C-alpha positions as CSV (number, residue, x, y, z in Angstrom):
1,M,0.3,-0.2,-0.1
2,A,2.7,2.6,1.2
3,A,4.7,1.5,-2.1
4,S,1.2,2.4,-4.3
5,S,1.1,5.3,-2.9
6,S,4.7,6.2,-3.4
7,L,4.5,5.5,-6.8
8,R,1.6,7.8,-7.2
9,A,3.4,10.7,-5.6
10,R,6.7,10.1,-8.3
11,L,4.3,10.2,-11.1
12,A,2.6,13.2,-10.2
13,F,6.2,14.7,-9.4
14,V,7.4,13.6,-12.8
15,V,4.1,15.7,-14.5
16,L,4.3,18.5,-12.3
17,L,8.1,19.0,-13.0
18,S,7.2,18.5,-17.6
19,A,4.4,21.1,-17.2
20,T,6.5,23.3,-15.0
21,T,9.4,22.9,-17.9
22,F,7.5,23.2,-20.9
23,Y,5.6,26.9,-19.5
24,C,9.3,28.1,-18.7
25,I,10.7,27.2,-22.2
26,H,8.0,28.8,-23.9
27,K,8.2,31.2,-21.3
28,Y,11.8,32.1,-22.3
29,R,11.3,32.0,-26.3
30,R,8.5,34.2,-26.2
31,L,10.7,37.0,-24.0
32,K,13.8,36.3,-26.2
33,R,11.5,37.2,-29.2
34,I,10.3,40.1,-27.6
35,K,14.0,41.1,-26.1
36,N,15.1,40.8,-29.6
37,L,12.5,43.1,-31.6
38,S,12.9,45.6,-28.3
39,L,16.8,45.7,-28.8
40,N,16.9,45.3,-32.5
41,P,14.0,47.2,-34.6
42,S,15.8,46.7,-37.8
43,N,14.9,43.0,-37.6
44,L,11.5,43.6,-38.3
45,T,11.2,42.2,-42.1
46,S,7.6,43.2,-42.5
47,K,6.9,46.4,-41.2
48,A,2.4,47.4,-41.6
49,S,2.1,49.3,-44.3
50,R,-1.4,50.5,-42.9
51,G,-2.2,51.8,-39.4
52,K,-4.8,49.9,-37.4
53,I,-7.8,51.3,-35.3
54,F,-8.5,49.5,-32.6
55,F,-12.0,49.7,-31.0
56,I,-12.5,47.9,-27.4
57,S,-16.2,48.3,-26.6
58,Q,-18.9,47.1,-24.0
59,T,-21.9,48.8,-25.8
60,G,-21.1,49.8,-29.2
61,T,-20.3,53.8,-28.5
62,A,-16.5,53.4,-28.7
63,K,-16.8,51.2,-31.7
64,A,-19.0,53.4,-33.7
65,L,-16.8,56.4,-32.7
66,A,-13.9,53.9,-34.6
67,Q,-16.1,53.3,-37.6
68,R,-16.5,57.3,-38.1
69,L,-12.7,57.8,-37.6
70,H,-12.2,55.0,-40.0
71,E,-14.6,56.7,-42.8
72,L,-12.7,60.5,-41.7
73,F,-9.2,58.6,-42.7
74,A,-10.4,57.2,-45.8
75,A,-11.9,61.1,-46.9
76,N,-8.4,62.3,-46.0
77,D,-6.8,59.8,-47.9
78,I,-5.5,58.2,-45.3
79,A,-5.1,54.1,-45.0
80,F,-6.1,52.4,-41.8
81,D,-7.5,48.9,-41.3
82,L,-10.6,48.7,-38.5
83,V,-9.8,46.0,-35.6
84,D,-11.4,44.2,-33.1
85,P,-8.7,43.2,-31.1
86,R,-10.4,40.0,-29.6
87,S,-9.3,38.7,-33.2
88,Y,-5.8,40.4,-33.4
89,E,-2.6,38.9,-31.8
90,P,-1.1,41.5,-28.9
91,E,2.2,39.9,-29.9
92,D,2.3,41.4,-33.4
93,L,2.4,45.2,-32.3
94,P,5.9,45.9,-32.6
95,K,5.2,45.1,-36.3
96,E,3.0,48.4,-36.2
97,S,4.0,51.6,-37.0
98,L,0.7,53.3,-36.2
99,V,-2.3,52.4,-34.3
100,I,-4.8,54.1,-32.9
101,F,-6.9,52.9,-29.4
102,I,-10.8,54.3,-29.2
103,A,-11.3,52.6,-25.7
104,S,-14.1,52.5,-23.2
105,T,-14.2,52.1,-19.5
106,W,-16.0,49.4,-17.9
107,D,-16.9,47.6,-15.1
108,G,-14.4,49.3,-12.1
109,G,-12.1,50.9,-14.5
110,K,-11.1,47.8,-16.2
111,P,-11.4,47.3,-20.2
112,P,-14.4,45.6,-22.4
113,Q,-14.0,42.0,-22.9
114,N,-12.8,42.5,-26.2
115,G,-10.2,44.7,-25.3
116,E,-9.3,42.8,-22.3
117,F,-6.4,40.5,-23.5
118,L,-4.6,43.1,-25.0
119,V,-4.7,45.9,-22.5
120,N,-3.4,42.8,-20.1
121,W,-0.5,42.1,-22.5
122,L,0.5,46.0,-22.6
123,S,0.6,46.2,-19.0
124,E,2.6,42.9,-18.0
125,S,5.0,43.7,-21.0
126,A,5.2,47.1,-19.8
127,E,6.0,45.9,-16.4
128,D,8.5,43.2,-17.3
129,F,12.0,44.5,-16.9
130,R,13.2,41.8,-19.4
131,V,11.1,43.2,-22.2
132,G,12.8,46.6,-22.4
133,S,11.7,50.1,-23.1
134,L,12.4,49.9,-26.7
135,L,9.6,47.1,-27.8
136,L,7.1,49.7,-29.9
137,S,10.0,52.2,-30.2
138,D,8.8,52.6,-34.2
139,C,5.4,53.1,-33.0
140,K,3.0,56.3,-33.6
141,F,-0.3,56.0,-31.4
142,A,-2.9,57.9,-30.1
143,V,-6.0,57.3,-27.7
144,F,-9.3,58.6,-27.1
145,G,-11.5,57.5,-24.2
146,V,-15.2,56.8,-24.0
147,G,-16.3,57.2,-20.5
148,S,-18.5,58.7,-17.9
149,R,-17.3,61.1,-15.0
150,A,-19.8,60.3,-13.1
151,Y,-17.8,56.8,-11.8
152,G,-15.3,59.2,-10.3
153,E,-11.5,58.1,-10.4
154,S,-12.2,55.2,-13.2
155,Y,-13.1,57.9,-15.9
156,N,-11.6,56.6,-18.7
157,A,-9.0,54.5,-16.8
158,V,-8.6,52.4,-20.0
159,A,-7.7,55.0,-21.9
160,K,-5.3,56.6,-20.0
161,E,-3.6,53.0,-18.6
162,L,-3.1,52.4,-22.5
163,S,-1.5,55.4,-22.9
164,S,0.8,55.1,-20.0
165,R,1.7,51.9,-21.5
166,M,2.6,52.4,-25.1
167,V,4.9,55.1,-23.7
168,G,6.4,52.7,-21.7
169,L,7.4,50.5,-24.5
170,G,8.8,53.4,-26.3
171,G,5.6,54.4,-28.3
172,L,5.6,57.8,-29.7
173,E,2.3,59.9,-28.7
174,M,1.2,62.1,-31.8
175,I,-1.2,63.8,-29.3
176,P,-2.4,63.9,-25.9
177,V,-5.4,61.2,-24.9
178,G,-8.6,62.6,-25.7
179,E,-11.2,62.2,-23.3
180,G,-15.2,61.8,-24.0
181,D,-17.7,61.8,-21.4
182,V,-21.0,60.1,-22.6
183,D,-23.2,62.3,-20.3
184,D,-22.2,65.8,-20.7
185,G,-23.6,65.9,-24.5
186,E,-20.3,66.9,-25.6
187,L,-19.0,63.8,-26.7
188,D,-19.2,64.2,-30.1
189,G,-17.6,67.9,-30.0
190,A,-14.4,66.7,-28.1
191,F,-13.8,63.3,-30.7
192,E,-14.3,65.6,-33.6
193,E,-11.9,68.3,-32.1
194,W,-9.5,65.4,-30.9
195,S,-9.9,63.2,-34.6
196,A,-8.6,66.8,-36.6
197,G,-5.7,66.7,-34.3
198,V,-4.9,63.2,-35.0
199,I,-5.1,63.8,-38.9
200,K,-3.1,66.9,-38.4
201,A,-0.5,64.9,-36.9
202,L,-0.5,62.4,-39.3
203,K,-0.3,64.4,-42.2
204,G,2.8,65.8,-40.5
205,D,4.5,69.5,-39.8
206,S,5.4,70.1,-43.7
207,E,1.4,69.5,-44.4
208,L,-0.3,71.5,-41.8
209,E,-1.2,74.2,-44.1
210,T,-3.0,71.9,-46.7
211,N,-7.2,71.5,-46.8
212,L,-8.4,68.9,-44.0
213,V,-11.8,67.4,-44.7
214,L,-13.8,67.7,-41.2
215,Q,-16.4,65.4,-39.9
216,N,-18.9,67.5,-41.0
217,G,-17.4,67.7,-44.5
218,D,-16.0,71.4,-44.6
219,V,-12.8,72.2,-45.7
220,E,-10.4,73.7,-42.5
221,N,-7.3,75.8,-43.6
222,D,-5.2,77.1,-41.2
223,D,-4.3,80.4,-43.1
224,E,-7.8,81.2,-43.4
225,Y,-9.0,81.2,-39.4
226,V,-11.0,84.1,-38.8
227,D,-12.2,85.3,-35.6
228,T,-16.0,85.2,-35.7
229,T,-17.1,86.1,-32.2
230,D,-17.0,89.9,-32.9
231,D,-19.9,92.1,-31.3
232,D,-21.0,92.8,-35.0
233,E,-22.3,89.0,-34.7
234,D,-23.9,88.9,-31.3
235,D,-27.6,89.4,-32.7
236,D,-27.3,86.9,-35.4
237,N,-25.8,84.1,-33.5
238,G,-29.0,84.6,-30.9
239,E,-29.0,82.0,-27.6
240,A,-28.8,78.6,-29.4
241,D,-24.9,79.5,-29.9
242,I,-24.2,80.7,-26.3
243,V,-22.2,77.6,-24.7
244,D,-22.6,76.9,-21.4
245,L,-19.5,76.2,-19.3
246,E,-20.3,73.2,-17.7
247,D,-21.1,72.2,-21.2
248,I,-18.1,72.1,-22.5
249,A,-16.1,69.0,-20.8
250,G,-12.7,69.4,-21.8
251,K,-14.1,70.9,-25.1
252,A,-12.7,74.7,-26.3
253,P,-15.6,76.6,-27.5
254,S,-16.3,76.5,-31.2
255,R,-14.7,79.5,-33.0
256,K,-18.3,80.2,-34.4
257,N,-19.6,80.0,-30.9
258,G,-17.5,82.0,-28.8
259,V,-19.4,82.9,-25.8
260,V,-19.4,81.3,-22.8
261,K,-22.5,81.7,-20.1
262,V,-21.3,81.6,-16.2
263,A,-23.7,80.4,-13.8
264,K,-24.5,83.2,-11.8
265,G,-25.6,83.5,-8.1
266,D,-24.2,80.6,-5.8
267,G,-21.9,79.6,-9.0
268,K,-23.3,76.1,-8.8
269,K,-24.0,74.5,-12.5
270,E,-27.7,74.1,-13.9
271,M,-28.8,70.3,-14.1
272,V,-29.9,70.5,-17.9
273,T,-27.4,71.9,-19.9
274,P,-28.4,73.4,-23.4
275,V,-27.2,69.8,-24.8
276,I,-29.4,67.7,-22.4
277,R,-32.0,70.1,-22.8
278,A,-32.3,69.8,-26.4
279,S,-32.0,66.0,-26.5
280,L,-34.7,65.8,-24.0
281,T,-37.2,68.3,-25.7
282,K,-36.2,66.6,-29.1
283,Q,-37.8,63.2,-26.8
284,G,-41.1,65.1,-25.8
285,Y,-40.1,66.2,-22.4
286,K,-41.0,69.6,-20.9
287,I,-38.3,71.1,-19.1
288,I,-39.5,72.7,-15.5
289,G,-36.7,75.2,-14.1
290,S,-33.2,73.6,-14.5
291,H,-33.6,69.9,-13.1
292,S,-37.5,68.5,-13.4
293,G,-39.2,67.3,-16.3
294,V,-42.6,66.4,-17.4
295,K,-44.0,64.6,-20.2
296,I,-47.6,63.0,-21.0
297,C,-48.2,59.6,-20.9
298,R,-49.7,57.0,-23.9
299,W,-51.9,55.9,-21.6
300,T,-53.2,59.2,-20.4
301,K,-54.1,60.4,-23.7
302,S,-55.6,56.5,-24.0
303,Q,-58.2,57.2,-21.5
304,L,-59.0,60.5,-22.5
305,R,-60.1,58.6,-25.2
306,G,-62.0,56.1,-23.8
307,R,-59.5,53.5,-25.1
308,G,-58.4,52.3,-21.6
309,G,-56.2,53.0,-18.9
310,C,-52.9,51.9,-17.6
311,Y,-52.0,49.2,-15.1
312,K,-51.8,51.3,-12.1
313,H,-56.1,52.0,-13.0
314,S,-56.3,48.1,-13.0
315,F,-54.3,47.5,-10.0
316,Y,-54.8,50.8,-8.1
317,G,-57.7,52.5,-9.6
318,I,-56.0,55.8,-10.8
319,E,-57.3,57.6,-13.1
320,S,-54.9,57.6,-16.3
321,H,-56.7,60.4,-17.8
322,R,-56.0,62.7,-14.9
323,C,-52.5,61.4,-14.1
324,M,-49.7,63.5,-14.5
325,E,-46.0,62.0,-15.2
326,T,-43.3,64.4,-13.9
327,T,-39.9,64.3,-11.7
328,P,-38.2,66.8,-9.8
329,S,-35.0,65.4,-10.9
330,L,-33.8,64.3,-14.1
331,A,-30.3,62.5,-12.7
332,C,-30.2,59.5,-12.0
333,A,-26.9,57.2,-9.7
334,N,-27.6,53.9,-12.1
335,K,-27.3,53.8,-16.1
336,C,-29.6,50.8,-16.4
337,V,-29.4,48.6,-19.6
338,F,-33.3,49.0,-19.9
339,C,-33.4,52.2,-19.4
340,W,-36.5,53.5,-21.8
341,R,-34.4,57.5,-22.1
342,H,-31.2,55.8,-23.5
343,H,-29.1,57.6,-21.1
344,T,-29.6,61.1,-22.1
345,N,-30.7,62.2,-18.7
346,P,-27.4,63.5,-16.1
347,V,-26.0,61.0,-13.9
348,G,-24.5,62.1,-10.1
349,K,-24.4,60.4,-6.8
350,S,-25.1,63.5,-4.6
351,W,-27.0,66.5,-5.1
352,Q,-24.5,69.0,-6.7
353,W,-26.9,71.2,-9.1
354,K,-28.5,74.5,-8.9
355,M,-31.9,74.1,-6.6
356,D,-35.7,75.1,-8.0
357,D,-37.7,75.9,-5.4
358,P,-40.4,73.0,-4.8
359,K,-43.7,75.1,-5.3
360,E,-42.2,76.3,-8.5
361,I,-41.7,72.9,-9.6
362,V,-44.9,71.7,-9.1
363,K,-46.8,75.2,-10.5
364,G,-44.3,74.8,-13.6
365,A,-45.6,70.6,-13.8
366,L,-49.2,71.3,-13.8
367,D,-49.0,74.3,-16.4
368,L,-47.3,72.3,-18.8
369,H,-48.9,69.1,-18.1
370,T,-52.6,70.8,-18.6
371,K,-51.3,73.1,-21.7
372,M,-50.4,69.5,-23.2
373,I,-54.1,68.0,-22.3
374,K,-55.5,71.2,-23.6
375,Q,-53.7,70.1,-27.0
376,M,-56.3,66.7,-27.4
377,K,-58.9,68.6,-27.6
378,G,-60.7,67.9,-30.7
379,V,-58.9,64.3,-31.0
380,P,-61.9,61.6,-32.0
381,G,-63.1,59.7,-28.6
382,V,-62.0,62.8,-26.8
383,T,-65.3,63.9,-24.8
384,Q,-65.7,67.5,-23.1
385,E,-66.1,65.8,-20.0
386,K,-63.1,64.2,-20.3
387,L,-61.4,66.8,-21.5
388,E,-62.3,68.7,-17.9
389,E,-61.2,65.6,-16.0
390,G,-57.8,65.5,-17.5
391,L,-57.4,69.2,-17.1
392,N,-57.8,68.7,-13.2
393,P,-55.1,66.3,-12.4
394,R,-55.5,64.3,-9.2
395,H,-52.7,61.4,-9.5
396,C,-48.9,62.2,-9.8
397,A,-46.3,59.4,-11.0
398,L,-42.7,60.8,-9.7
399,S,-41.1,58.5,-12.0
400,L,-40.8,60.1,-15.0
401,V,-37.1,59.7,-15.6
402,G,-33.9,60.0,-12.9
403,E,-33.7,59.3,-9.3
404,P,-36.7,61.5,-8.0
405,I,-35.6,60.7,-4.2
406,M,-32.4,63.0,-4.7
407,Y,-33.8,66.4,-4.6
408,P,-33.2,67.7,-1.2
409,E,-37.1,69.0,-1.1
410,I,-38.7,66.5,-2.0
411,N,-40.7,66.0,1.0
412,A,-41.8,69.7,0.5
413,L,-42.6,69.2,-3.1
414,V,-44.8,65.8,-1.8
415,D,-46.8,68.1,0.6
416,E,-47.2,70.5,-1.9
417,L,-48.8,67.8,-4.2
418,H,-50.8,66.3,-1.3
419,G,-52.1,69.7,-0.2
420,K,-53.6,70.1,-3.8
421,R,-55.1,66.4,-2.9
422,I,-52.9,65.2,-6.1
423,S,-51.7,61.5,-4.9
424,T,-48.1,60.4,-5.0
425,F,-46.4,57.5,-6.5
426,L,-42.6,58.1,-6.1
427,V,-40.4,55.2,-7.5
428,T,-36.8,54.7,-6.4
429,N,-33.8,53.1,-7.4
430,A,-33.0,51.8,-4.1
431,Q,-29.6,53.6,-3.8
432,F,-30.4,56.3,-1.5
433,P,-31.6,54.3,2.2
434,E,-31.6,57.8,4.3
435,K,-33.5,59.3,1.6
436,I,-36.3,56.5,2.2
437,L,-36.5,56.8,5.7
438,N,-36.7,60.5,6.1
439,M,-39.5,60.4,3.6
440,K,-43.1,61.7,4.9
441,P,-46.0,59.5,4.5
442,I,-47.2,59.2,0.5
443,T,-49.9,57.3,-1.6
444,Q,-47.5,54.1,-2.5
445,L,-43.7,54.5,-2.3
446,Y,-42.0,52.0,-4.8
447,V,-38.7,50.4,-4.8
448,S,-37.2,48.8,-8.2
449,V,-35.8,45.9,-7.6
450,D,-34.3,44.7,-10.9
451,A,-32.5,42.3,-10.0
452,A,-31.6,39.4,-6.6
453,T,-28.2,39.3,-6.5
454,K,-25.0,41.7,-6.1
455,E,-23.6,40.2,-9.6
456,S,-27.0,40.9,-12.1
457,L,-27.8,43.8,-10.0
458,K,-24.4,45.3,-11.3
459,A,-24.9,43.7,-14.4
460,I,-28.0,45.5,-15.0
461,D,-28.2,48.5,-13.2
462,R,-24.4,49.9,-13.7
463,P,-25.0,51.7,-10.2
464,L,-22.1,54.3,-9.8
465,F,-21.8,53.7,-6.1
466,A,-19.0,50.8,-5.1
467,D,-21.3,49.9,-2.3
468,F,-24.0,49.6,-4.4
469,W,-25.3,46.1,-3.1
470,E,-25.0,47.6,0.7
471,R,-27.3,50.4,-0.3
472,F,-29.4,48.0,-2.0
473,I,-30.1,46.0,1.0
474,D,-30.5,48.8,3.2
475,S,-33.1,50.7,1.4
476,L,-35.2,47.0,1.3
477,K,-34.7,47.7,5.2
478,A,-36.0,51.0,4.9
479,L,-39.1,50.3,3.1
480,Q,-40.1,47.8,6.2
481,E,-40.1,50.9,8.5
482,K,-42.8,52.9,6.3
483,Q,-46.4,52.6,7.3
484,Q,-48.0,53.4,4.0
485,R,-47.9,51.3,1.5
486,T,-44.9,49.8,-0.2
487,V,-44.1,48.1,-3.7
488,Y,-41.1,46.2,-5.0
489,R,-40.9,46.7,-8.6
490,L,-39.4,43.9,-10.8
491,T,-38.6,44.1,-14.5
492,L,-37.8,40.9,-16.0
493,V,-34.8,40.4,-18.9
494,K,-35.2,38.0,-20.7
495,G,-31.7,35.9,-20.4
496,W,-30.7,38.7,-17.3
497,N,-32.8,38.1,-14.4
498,T,-35.3,35.8,-15.3
499,E,-33.6,32.5,-13.8
500,E,-33.2,34.3,-9.7
501,L,-36.4,32.8,-9.1
502,D,-35.3,31.7,-5.6
503,A,-32.8,34.9,-4.9
504,Y,-35.8,36.9,-5.4
505,F,-37.9,35.0,-2.7
506,N,-35.3,35.6,-0.8
507,L,-35.6,39.4,-0.5
508,F,-39.1,39.4,0.1
509,S,-38.2,39.1,3.9
510,I,-36.4,42.0,4.1
511,G,-38.5,44.8,2.6
512,K,-41.7,42.6,3.7
513,P,-43.4,45.1,1.0
514,D,-47.4,45.3,0.8
515,F,-47.3,44.7,-3.2
516,I,-45.0,43.1,-5.7
517,E,-45.1,44.2,-9.6
518,I,-43.5,42.3,-12.1
519,K,-43.5,43.4,-15.2
520,G,-41.5,42.6,-18.4
521,V,-39.0,45.0,-19.4
522,T,-40.2,47.4,-22.4
523,Y,-38.1,47.0,-25.8
524,C,-37.2,51.2,-26.5
525,G,-35.0,50.2,-29.8
526,S,-31.8,50.0,-30.2
527,S,-29.2,52.6,-28.3
528,A,-25.8,52.8,-28.3
529,T,-25.7,52.3,-24.7
530,S,-27.8,49.2,-24.3
531,K,-27.3,45.8,-26.2
532,L,-31.1,44.3,-25.5
533,T,-33.2,43.1,-28.2
534,M,-36.4,41.8,-28.6
535,E,-35.3,38.1,-27.4
536,N,-35.0,39.9,-23.9
537,V,-38.5,40.8,-23.5
538,P,-40.8,37.9,-22.0
539,W,-44.2,37.1,-23.0
540,H,-47.0,38.3,-21.1
541,A,-47.4,33.8,-20.1
542,D,-43.9,34.4,-19.0
543,V,-44.4,37.2,-16.5
544,K,-47.5,35.3,-15.2
545,A,-45.3,31.8,-14.5
546,F,-42.9,33.6,-12.8
547,S,-45.4,35.4,-10.9
548,E,-47.3,32.2,-9.8
549,A,-43.6,30.3,-9.0
550,L,-43.2,33.0,-6.7
551,S,-46.5,32.9,-5.5
552,L,-45.7,29.7,-4.6
553,K,-42.7,30.0,-2.8
554,S,-44.3,32.4,-0.8
555,E,-46.7,29.5,0.5
556,G,-49.4,31.9,1.1
557,E,-47.8,34.6,2.0
558,Y,-48.6,36.7,-1.1
559,E,-51.0,36.0,-3.9
560,V,-51.2,36.7,-7.3
561,A,-53.6,39.6,-7.4
562,C,-54.2,41.5,-10.4
563,E,-52.9,41.4,-13.9
564,H,-52.8,44.1,-17.2
565,A,-51.8,41.9,-19.9
566,H,-51.1,44.8,-22.2
567,S,-48.9,45.8,-20.3
568,C,-47.4,42.8,-19.8
569,C,-48.0,43.0,-15.6
570,V,-49.2,41.0,-12.8
571,L,-49.4,42.1,-9.0
572,L,-48.9,40.1,-6.0
573,G,-50.7,41.0,-2.8
574,R,-49.9,40.5,0.8
575,T,-52.8,38.0,1.8
576,Q,-53.0,39.2,5.5
577,K,-53.3,42.7,4.1
578,F,-55.3,43.3,1.6
579,K,-57.4,39.9,0.9
580,K,-60.4,39.9,3.2
581,N,-63.1,37.1,2.5
582,G,-61.5,36.3,-0.3
583,K,-61.7,39.6,-1.6
584,W,-58.8,42.0,-3.0
585,F,-58.4,45.3,-1.9
586,T,-55.4,46.8,-4.0
587,W,-57.2,49.6,-5.0
588,I,-56.7,52.9,-3.3
589,D,-59.6,55.2,-1.4
590,Y,-57.9,58.8,-2.7
591,E,-60.1,60.7,-0.8
592,K,-59.3,58.9,2.7
593,F,-55.8,59.2,1.8
594,H,-55.8,63.0,1.7
595,D,-58.1,63.7,4.8
596,L,-55.6,61.3,6.7
597,V,-52.9,63.2,5.9
598,A,-54.6,66.5,6.4
599,S,-55.3,65.0,10.2
600,G,-51.3,64.6,10.9
601,E,-52.2,61.5,12.8
602,P,-50.5,58.2,12.5
603,F,-51.9,56.2,9.8
604,T,-51.2,52.5,8.1
605,S,-51.6,51.2,4.5
606,T,-55.2,49.6,5.6
607,D,-56.5,52.6,6.6
608,Y,-56.8,53.6,2.5
609,M,-57.6,50.3,0.8
610,A,-60.8,50.0,-1.2
611,E,-62.2,46.5,-3.0
612,T,-60.5,45.8,-6.2
613,P,-63.2,45.3,-8.8
614,S,-63.4,41.6,-10.5
615,W,-62.6,43.1,-14.0
616,A,-58.8,44.0,-12.4
617,V,-58.7,40.6,-10.4
618,Y,-56.3,37.5,-11.8
619,G,-57.8,35.1,-13.5
620,A,-60.6,37.2,-15.2
621,E,-61.6,37.4,-18.5
622,E,-60.9,41.1,-19.0
623,G,-57.2,40.4,-18.5
624,G,-57.1,43.7,-16.6
625,F,-59.1,45.5,-19.3
626,D,-61.7,48.1,-17.8
627,P,-65.0,46.9,-19.6
628,E,-65.9,50.4,-19.2
629,Q,-63.4,51.4,-21.7
630,L,-63.5,50.4,-25.2
631,R,-60.8,48.3,-26.8
632,Y,-58.8,49.1,-29.9
633,K,-56.7,47.7,-32.0
634,K,-54.6,49.2,-34.5
635,E,-54.9,47.6,-37.5
636,R,-51.6,46.5,-39.1
637,H,-50.9,46.7,-42.7
638,H,-48.0,44.8,-43.3
639,H,-46.3,44.3,-47.1
640,P,-47.3,40.5,-47.9
641,K,-44.1,38.9,-48.7
642,P,-43.7,37.8,-52.2
643,Q,-44.6,34.7,-53.1
644,P,-42.1,32.8,-55.8
645,Q,-43.3,32.1,-58.9
646,P,-43.9,28.5,-60.1
647,Q,-41.1,27.4,-63.1
648,P,-42.6,26.6,-66.4
649,Q,-42.4,22.9,-67.2
650,A,-40.5,21.7,-69.7
651,V,-42.9,20.6,-72.8
652,L,-41.4,17.2,-74.6
653,A,-42.3,16.9,-78.0
């Protein structure tokens, strides 16, 4: 027995020794080759004739910029290849004479997957004393970084590391690292300026005075620069040409738009810069002051026309045509992959902007909302009665975009709404637990529970906070302290979080919410900031199956109460509180709620509940559609697919 054990030990030692020897020989040969290249650059027998543009991209933004640069180079007769570093052998870098990196930063300052091997190779080589500092001495390079300043020290960390490592290996940097912020609205401008600098460097000092094709198709000649910012043109430029100082983001004021507007008063910047304002306005937002917004919901229009209300009408009895969707903070602390605003809003971890008065925000929201309602006059199906009701909002969904709870005066704003007997539904992204604890009573408080594990929450919400998971859990705990109605909002993304049933159930006991809304993700079209496709959108049957499974797992604590098939949404209710004698009481007595708030006395969620109508209950034939409304289905006129023409048969004589 002892001899057998000894034999196995010897064999294991021989195998280990062989593997170690093979590895050492491989590393020795590789390092010797790199060292020879470093010490004798002339040994490179086949110097690459074309430059390389590498894109290191996660969501597609860096790749799109690289494609733009490639087209710009072609327009200027500069030969470059567009390369995905995933398919490139880093040991071929010493053969290159010109390389450009367009690199995004991901996951705590790390490179995206497609560039991970290349970046790591450069780092290892630069730190290995045996490689030497002349490895890339014949290589000129330039780097442009794509990131977000909201992530603090990791902003464009990959681009900066690439520059440092290339220089450390002897590379010659043509121009300083360009930096673009995807959140400040000036990414394109910063990229254009950097690109122009690269082209000038590539064409060389002797050609600096030749014409240069720009990204907008214009031609620039350095000898013909004329300052156009004199007083004679002030009247023609107008406000559209004013550049906000906070919106420059590393970009010098345009030669044509040389006026810079500096914030007055306490010097704090406005959250909504001209670029962000233009982008949000284009999407249909009405901007209130410097950091708030309002937008009319399609369900508001639908119920005005008698064509059905949203899921909140079915679940909680709101009148959709009298609901105002707004937010006092367009900024957010997350960059969710399913964001339906495509990340055009600002991001931040704390309030750092000029602050508007809550009374002015509410007044502005009501004024702009009613103006949008008035535009529905004369639309088919809109009666005078419904129009007059719509002009008198009774509900406010503080969930338009961003993080409403970030606004420092959120309690005063809620008081202003309640004083007008307007109910409040507030949604928070579970990153500000102390704000949740400090909230005054509101009609219904939501916490977005987009994932059930730390890893998937980081992947889906892409939070700015390093301690995002601790903040998330503390937010759920804070929810349990609230006496009024509380809701977990689950957004199911197929392929991302639909397999986390057990983990989701484990979160129930932390916040003990009154209700759990489970909704399929809404596909909002393609975006450079999101990789979601229609394949990630679950069917209503999928949402129902997930909801029923969660209900069974709770062993009766939660049951499926309501559904709204059109919105692909299902509601779980806490049976002990909201199911009485076999009937659900998920609806809200709004007048009772306002009376309770006005009384100043403590009250709970069961003090203002109302019975759910039969058509809204789960399993009803109506599927959550109000029978008093007229169901309307759009006719879709798709062009028929061309049918194959029958082939003529050969006729035999």
